[in-house]
C-alpha positions in Angstrom: 78.7 5.5 8.3 77.3 2.1 7.3 78.9 0.4 10.3 77.3 3.0 12.7 73.9 2.6 11.0 74.2 -1.2 11.3 75.1 -0.9 14.9 72.1 1.3 15.6 69.8 -1.1 13.9 71.2 -4.0 16.0 70.8 -2.1 19.2 67.2 -1.1 18.4 66.3 -4.6 17.4 67.8 -5.9 20.7 65.7 -3.3 22.6 62.6 -4.3 20.6 63.2 -8.0 21.5 63.6 -7.1 25.2 60.4 -5.1 25.2 58.5 -8.0 23.7 59.6 -10.4 26.5 59.3 -8.3 29.6 56.4 -8.7 32.1 56.1 -5.1 33.2 56.7 -2.5 30.5 56.7 0.4 32.9 60.1 -0.8 34.3 61.6 -0.7 30.9 60.2 2.5 29.4 62.8 5.0 28.3 63.2 7.3 25.3 64.2 4.4 22.9 61.2 2.4 24.0 58.9 5.4 23.3 60.5 5.7 19.8 59.9 2.0 19.1 56.3 2.2 20.2 55.8 5.3 18.1 57.1 3.3 15.1 54.8 0.4 15.9 51.9 2.9 15.9 53.0 4.3 12.5 54.0 7.7 13.9 57.7 7.2 13.0 59.6 5.3 10.4 62.4 2.9 11.2 64.8 5.5 9.8 63.4 8.1 12.2 63.9 5.8 15.1 67.5 5.0 14.0 68.3 8.7 13.5 66.9 9.6 16.9 68.9 6.9 18.7 72.0 7.8 16.8 71.7 11.5 17.7 71.1 10.6 21.4 74.3 8.5 21.5 76.4 11.1 19.7 75.1 14.2 21.4 74.8 12.7 24.9 78.4 13.2 26.1 78.5 16.8 25.0 75.1 17.8 26.4 75.7 15.8 29.6 78.9 17.7 30.3 77.3 21.1 29.8 74.3 20.1 31.9 76.5 18.8 34.7 78.6 22.0 34.6 75.6 24.3 35.0 74.1 22.0 37.7 77.3 22.3 39.7 77.3 26.1 39.3 73.7 26.2 40.5 74.5 24.0 43.5 77.5 26.2 44.4 75.3 29.3 44.2 72.7 27.8 46.6 74.5 26.3 49.6 71.2 25.4 51.4 70.3 23.2 48.4 73.8 21.6 48.6 73.3 20.9 52.3 69.9 19.4 51.6 71.3 17.2 48.9 74.1 16.0 51.2 71.6 15.2 53.9 69.6 13.1 51.4 72.7 11.3 50.2 73.7 10.5 53.8 70.2 9.2 54.5 70.3 6.9 51.5 73.9 5.8 51.7 74.4 5.9 55.5 77.9 5.2 56.6 78.9 3.4 53.4 81.6 4.9 51.2 80.3 6.6 48.1 81.2 4.9 44.8 80.7 6.1 41.3 
């Protein structure tokens, strides 16, 4: 538990340092950045930020798999949407092979 908490604190501090040195904040705004700025404003404590980041990292694989599952079901149920998505992919990728 202590190791995980320490790792979260380190990651958040690295993010905080990165945010303090970037020229354009809008290119680096994500949920963790929003949490850090909320802490800076006094809306959250450091412990709140750590807990939120920890929960994101732990919960993400599970919620992502469920989200992808339902997304694939919806695409399968709507073939016209699938065709539109494929056209867009082909427009962006062109003749290049898709890679993960």
